[in-house]
C-alpha positions as CSV (number, residue, x, y, z in Angstrom):
1,X,144.2,151.9,75.2
2,X,141.2,154.1,76.1
3,X,139.3,153.6,79.2
4,X,135.9,152.2,78.2
5,X,132.7,153.8,79.6
6,X,129.5,152.2,80.2
7,X,126.0,154.0,80.7
8,X,122.7,152.7,81.7
9,X,120.5,153.2,79.0
10,X,116.9,154.1,80.6
11,X,115.5,151.6,77.7
12,X,117.0,148.9,78.6
13,X,116.4,149.8,82.8
14,X,112.7,150.5,81.7
15,X,112.3,147.0,79.8
16,X,114.1,145.3,82.9
17,X,111.0,147.0,85.4
18,X,108.5,146.2,83.1
19,X,109.9,142.3,83.2
20,X,110.5,142.2,87.0
21,X,106.7,143.6,87.8
22,X,105.5,140.0,87.2
23,X,107.8,138.3,89.5
24,X,107.6,140.6,91.9
25,X,103.6,140.2,92.1
26,X,104.1,136.3,92.1
27,X,106.7,136.5,95.0
28,X,104.6,139.0,96.9
29,X,101.6,136.2,96.3
30,X,103.8,133.4,97.4
31,X,105.4,135.8,100.8
32,X,101.7,136.0,101.4
33,X,100.5,132.5,101.4
34,X,102.8,131.6,103.8
35,X,103.0,134.3,106.0
36,X,98.6,133.1,105.8
37,X,99.7,129.9,106.8
38,X,102.0,130.9,109.2
39,X,98.9,132.9,111.2
40,X,96.3,130.2,110.8
41,X,98.4,127.9,112.8
42,X,99.6,130.5,115.6
43,X,96.2,131.0,115.4
44,X,95.0,127.9,116.0
45,X,97.8,127.1,118.4
46,X,96.4,130.2,120.5
47,X,92.8,128.6,120.4
48,X,93.7,124.9,121.4
49,X,95.5,127.0,124.2
50,X,92.2,128.6,125.3
51,X,90.0,125.5,124.4
52,X,92.7,123.8,127.2
53,X,91.7,127.1,130.0
54,X,88.1,126.4,129.3
55,X,88.2,122.4,130.1
56,X,89.7,123.6,133.4
57,X,86.8,126.3,134.6
58,X,84.3,122.7,133.5
59,X,86.3,120.6,135.0
60,X,86.2,123.1,138.3
61,X,82.7,123.7,137.8
62,X,81.9,120.7,138.2
63,X,84.2,120.0,141.2
64,X,82.9,122.6,143.0
65,X,79.4,120.6,142.9
66,X,81.5,117.4,144.0
67,X,82.3,119.3,147.5
68,X,79.1,121.0,147.4
69,X,77.3,117.4,147.7
70,X,80.0,116.0,149.4
71,X,79.4,118.4,152.5
72,X,75.7,118.0,151.8
73,X,76.5,114.2,152.5
74,X,77.9,115.0,156.0
75,X,74.9,117.3,157.3
76,X,74.3,115.3,160.8
77,X,70.3,114.9,159.7
78,X,71.6,113.3,155.9
79,X,73.5,110.6,158.0
80,X,71.3,109.7,160.2
81,X,68.7,108.9,157.9
82,X,70.9,107.0,155.5
83,X,72.4,105.1,159.0
84,X,69.0,104.1,159.8
85,X,67.8,100.4,158.5
86,X,66.7,100.4,155.1
87,X,62.7,99.8,154.9
88,X,62.3,96.5,153.4
89,X,59.7,95.7,150.4
90,X,58.8,93.1,148.2
91,X,59.9,94.1,144.0
92,X,56.3,93.8,143.5
93,X,55.5,96.8,146.4
94,X,58.3,98.8,145.7
95,X,56.8,98.7,141.7
96,X,53.6,99.8,143.3
97,X,55.1,102.7,145.4
98,X,56.7,103.1,142.2
99,X,54.1,104.1,139.7
100,X,52.0,105.8,142.7
101,X,54.9,107.9,143.1
102,X,55.0,108.9,139.3
103,X,51.4,109.3,139.1
104,X,51.8,112.2,141.8
105,X,49.8,110.2,144.8
106,X,48.9,113.2,147.5
107,X,50.1,111.1,150.2
108,X,53.2,109.3,149.0
109,X,54.5,112.8,147.8
110,X,54.0,114.6,151.4
111,X,55.7,111.8,153.0
112,X,58.8,112.0,150.6
113,X,59.1,116.0,149.6
114,X,57.1,117.2,152.7
115,X,59.2,115.5,155.6
116,X,61.9,117.6,157.8
117,X,64.8,115.5,156.2
118,X,63.3,117.4,152.7
119,X,62.8,120.7,154.0
120,X,66.8,120.8,154.9
121,X,67.5,119.6,151.8
122,X,65.7,122.2,150.3
123,X,67.7,124.7,153.2
124,X,71.4,123.2,152.2
125,X,70.1,123.4,148.6
126,X,69.6,127.0,148.4
127,X,73.3,128.1,148.1
128,X,73.7,126.7,144.5
129,X,71.0,128.8,142.3
130,X,71.3,126.7,139.6
131,X,70.0,123.1,141.8
132,X,67.4,122.2,140.5
133,X,66.6,118.7,142.0
134,X,68.1,117.2,145.5
135,X,67.5,113.8,146.6
136,X,68.8,111.6,148.7
137,X,68.6,107.8,148.8
138,X,69.1,104.9,151.2
139,X,71.4,101.8,150.6
140,X,69.0,99.6,148.5
141,X,67.8,103.0,146.0
142,X,64.9,103.9,147.6
143,X,64.0,107.7,147.6
144,X,63.9,109.0,151.2
145,X,63.8,112.4,150.6
146,X,63.3,114.9,147.8
147,X,63.1,119.0,148.0
148,X,60.7,118.6,144.5
149,X,58.6,115.5,143.1
150,X,60.8,114.4,140.0
151,X,63.1,111.1,139.2
152,X,62.1,107.8,140.6
153,X,60.8,106.3,144.1
154,X,63.0,103.6,143.0
155,X,66.2,103.8,142.1
156,X,68.2,99.9,142.7
157,X,68.0,99.6,138.8
158,X,68.9,102.7,137.6
159,X,72.8,102.8,135.9
160,X,74.4,105.5,138.6
161,X,73.3,103.1,141.7
162,X,74.2,100.7,140.2
163,X,78.1,102.0,139.8
164,X,77.7,102.2,143.1
165,X,78.0,98.4,143.8
166,X,81.1,98.2,142.5
167,X,83.3,99.0,145.5
168,X,86.5,100.2,143.8
169,X,84.2,103.3,142.7
170,X,84.9,104.0,146.5
171,X,83.9,107.7,147.5
172,X,83.7,109.0,143.4
173,X,80.9,110.7,142.3
174,X,79.0,109.5,139.2
175,X,78.1,112.0,136.5
176,X,75.1,111.5,133.8
177,X,75.5,113.0,130.9
178,X,73.6,116.4,129.4
179,X,69.9,115.1,128.8
180,X,66.5,117.1,128.3
181,X,64.5,115.5,131.0
182,X,60.8,114.8,129.7
183,X,58.2,118.0,130.7
184,X,60.1,120.8,128.9
185,X,62.3,121.7,131.8
186,X,65.6,122.1,129.8
187,X,68.2,120.9,129.5
188,X,69.9,119.2,132.9
189,X,73.4,117.0,134.0
190,X,73.1,114.6,136.7
191,X,76.1,114.5,139.6
192,X,75.0,111.4,142.3
193,X,77.6,111.2,145.3
194,X,77.9,108.0,147.2
195,X,77.7,107.8,151.0
196,X,80.1,105.1,152.4
197,X,80.6,104.2,155.9
198,X,83.6,105.1,157.5
199,X,84.8,101.7,158.9
200,X,84.4,99.1,156.2
201,X,83.1,101.4,153.1
202,X,79.7,99.3,152.8
203,X,77.3,101.5,150.8
204,X,74.6,103.7,153.3
205,X,72.9,106.0,150.2
206,X,73.7,108.7,147.7
207,X,72.8,112.0,147.2
208,X,71.2,112.7,144.0
209,X,71.1,116.2,142.5
210,X,69.8,117.3,139.3
211,X,71.9,121.0,137.5
212,X,70.9,123.7,135.2
213,X,73.1,122.6,131.9
214,X,72.9,126.8,131.0
215,X,74.8,127.4,134.5
216,X,77.3,124.9,132.9
217,X,77.9,126.9,129.9
218,X,78.4,130.3,132.3
219,X,82.1,129.0,132.9
220,X,82.5,128.9,129.3
221,X,80.6,132.3,128.2
222,X,83.9,134.6,130.0
223,X,85.3,132.4,126.8
224,X,85.8,135.1,124.0
225,X,88.3,135.1,121.6
226,X,88.1,138.8,118.7
227,X,84.4,139.0,117.6
228,X,83.3,135.5,116.9
229,X,85.6,133.2,118.6
230,X,83.6,131.2,122.0
231,X,83.5,128.5,123.3
232,X,81.3,125.2,122.7
233,X,81.1,121.8,125.2
234,X,79.9,118.9,122.7
235,X,79.8,115.4,123.4
236,X,83.2,113.3,122.2
237,X,81.6,110.6,120.6
238,X,78.8,112.3,117.8
239,X,79.3,115.9,118.6
240,X,76.1,116.9,119.8
241,X,76.5,120.0,121.6
242,X,76.0,120.4,125.1
243,X,76.2,123.6,125.9
244,X,76.3,126.9,123.5
245,X,75.6,130.3,123.3
246,X,73.2,129.4,121.1
247,X,70.4,127.6,123.8
248,X,68.3,126.6,120.5
249,X,70.9,124.0,119.4
250,X,71.5,122.3,122.5
251,X,71.2,118.8,122.2
252,X,69.7,119.3,119.1
253,X,72.4,120.0,116.4
254,X,76.1,118.2,116.2
255,X,79.0,120.5,116.0
256,X,79.4,121.9,112.9
257,X,82.2,120.0,111.1
258,X,83.2,117.5,114.0
259,X,84.3,115.2,111.1
260,X,87.9,117.0,110.9
261,X,88.1,117.2,114.7
262,X,88.5,113.3,114.2
263,X,90.9,113.6,111.9
264,X,92.2,115.9,113.8
265,X,93.0,113.7,116.9
266,X,93.9,111.1,114.9
267,X,97.3,113.0,113.5
268,X,97.5,114.0,117.3
269,X,96.6,117.5,116.6
270,X,94.7,119.5,118.6
271,X,93.6,122.2,116.0
272,X,92.2,122.4,112.7
273,X,91.0,124.5,109.9
274,X,87.7,123.6,109.5
275,X,85.9,124.2,105.7
276,X,82.9,125.6,104.9
277,X,79.9,123.3,106.1
278,X,76.1,123.3,106.1
279,X,74.3,123.2,109.2
280,X,70.7,122.6,108.6
281,X,69.6,125.8,106.7
282,X,73.1,127.4,107.4
283,X,75.6,127.8,105.9
284,X,78.8,128.0,108.7
285,X,81.6,129.6,107.3
286,X,85.1,128.3,107.3
287,X,87.1,128.3,110.8
288,X,89.2,127.8,113.0
289,X,89.3,125.0,116.2
290,X,91.3,124.6,119.3
291,X,89.8,121.6,121.3
292,X,90.2,119.8,124.3
293,X,88.6,116.6,126.4
294,X,87.5,117.0,129.5
295,X,89.8,114.4,131.5
296,X,88.6,115.3,135.9
297,X,84.3,114.7,134.9
298,X,84.3,110.9,136.0
299,X,81.6,108.8,133.6
300,X,81.0,110.9,130.6
301,X,83.1,112.1,127.3
302,X,83.0,115.9,127.0
303,X,85.4,117.6,124.5
304,X,85.4,121.5,125.0
305,X,86.0,123.8,121.7
306,X,86.9,127.1,120.7
307,X,86.3,128.6,117.3
308,X,86.9,131.4,115.6
309,X,85.9,132.5,112.0
310,X,89.2,132.3,109.1
311,X,88.0,135.7,108.1
312,X,88.5,137.0,111.4
313,X,91.7,135.1,112.2
314,X,93.2,136.5,109.2
315,X,92.0,139.9,108.7
316,X,95.3,141.5,109.8
317,X,97.0,139.6,107.1
318,X,94.0,140.9,104.9
319,X,94.7,144.4,105.6
320,X,98.6,144.1,104.5
321,X,97.9,142.5,101.5
322,X,95.7,145.2,100.1
323,X,98.3,147.6,101.5
324,X,100.8,145.3,99.0
325,X,98.5,145.8,96.2
326,X,98.4,149.6,96.1
327,X,102.3,149.7,97.0
328,X,102.3,147.3,93.2
329,X,100.5,149.8,91.6
330,X,102.3,152.6,92.7
331,X,105.2,151.0,91.2
332,X,103.7,150.0,88.4
333,X,102.1,153.7,87.9
334,X,106.1,155.5,88.6
335,X,107.8,153.0,86.3
336,X,105.7,154.0,83.6
337,X,105.9,157.4,84.1
338,X,109.6,157.3,84.1
339,X,109.4,155.1,81.0
340,X,107.6,158.2,79.1
341,X,109.7,160.6,80.4
342,X,112.8,159.2,79.4
343,X,111.6,158.4,76.1
344,X,110.9,161.8,75.3
345,X,114.2,163.0,76.6
346,X,115.6,160.5,74.3
347,X,113.6,162.0,71.2
348,X,114.6,166.0,72.0
349,X,117.0,167.1,70.1
350,X,120.8,168.5,71.8
351,X,120.7,171.6,70.4
352,X,118.1,174.4,69.3
353,X,117.3,174.5,66.4
354,X,116.7,178.0,66.2
355,X,120.0,179.4,67.4
356,X,121.7,177.7,64.4
357,X,124.8,177.5,65.8
358,X,125.9,174.8,63.7
359,X,125.9,177.4,60.8
360,X,128.6,179.2,62.7
361,X,131.2,175.9,62.3
362,X,130.7,175.2,59.0
363,X,133.6,176.1,56.4
364,X,132.6,179.8,54.1
365,X,134.1,177.4,50.9
366,X,131.3,174.6,52.1
367,X,128.6,177.4,52.5
368,X,129.1,179.2,48.8
369,X,128.7,175.6,47.2
370,X,126.0,175.0,49.6
């Protein structure tokens, strides 16, 4: 039995090429979507890490202010002022003096802001450019000296001073959240440091300082990711923006898509892909946000977020997608050209008719009969 020979039929090959092209395109689409998901996760993890680094920058900045205020509290003039017995006064008199301080009584302002102790506070406060107000209060909360007129003369009923009455706090500072004080002075945050006796730890007084909140963002301004990636400081409870590169949004707008961050926290994740959301009159594009909670700053609940536009994050994969699309178009064109070529070859005669070679092999009697 003769051995059977098999040949590839170009027409069958062409048919299978056309059948395989849709599966090739669908497979490429599936692979692209899988790669997009992996790239988004990798970008989210990177932003989560950058948010952790930015959180450490914020904590280091605030802890640096703690050290600065503790050094001020150790100044001999400051220690001498708080070690003196506090001046007594009836509640009515304290309220009257507080009202006179708020009204700007010249004699009262000169006695508090023009004293040698106030001059010493101005001198030591010049080492910190972001410091807007530096004050010293006694054990009852009465203002002893201040760099400029501001705040209250009687602080005994304020939240930060009452917190120092808790002996468990010890020497820990008290940080007041970022607020906008009246008068249009801009966003500020407050740090209060207690001064305690070295022997029994009872409260001698406190140092109160107000800082420009824009200086707080200066430590976050260096956190950049690509062209659109940047850091923002927000309040953990409601997402209010506390520090951002867009100063017009500070203390006025919530972080767009903050509710998705809450959902990510419930799932134990440190990043989330936010859809397009509307913020006021603007529509924020889809973004990837990594976030981390500030832990080393007492009395406040802050969250640092690092966001980047999703379009920029997946841009490398998008460019690869265009190459794959061009490759698919090239495969289709080559397949069509090969199909046309092989089809034309199948229709061509094996022997040229002009040569009449077939007549030489026809028997003579068959030609005569023809």
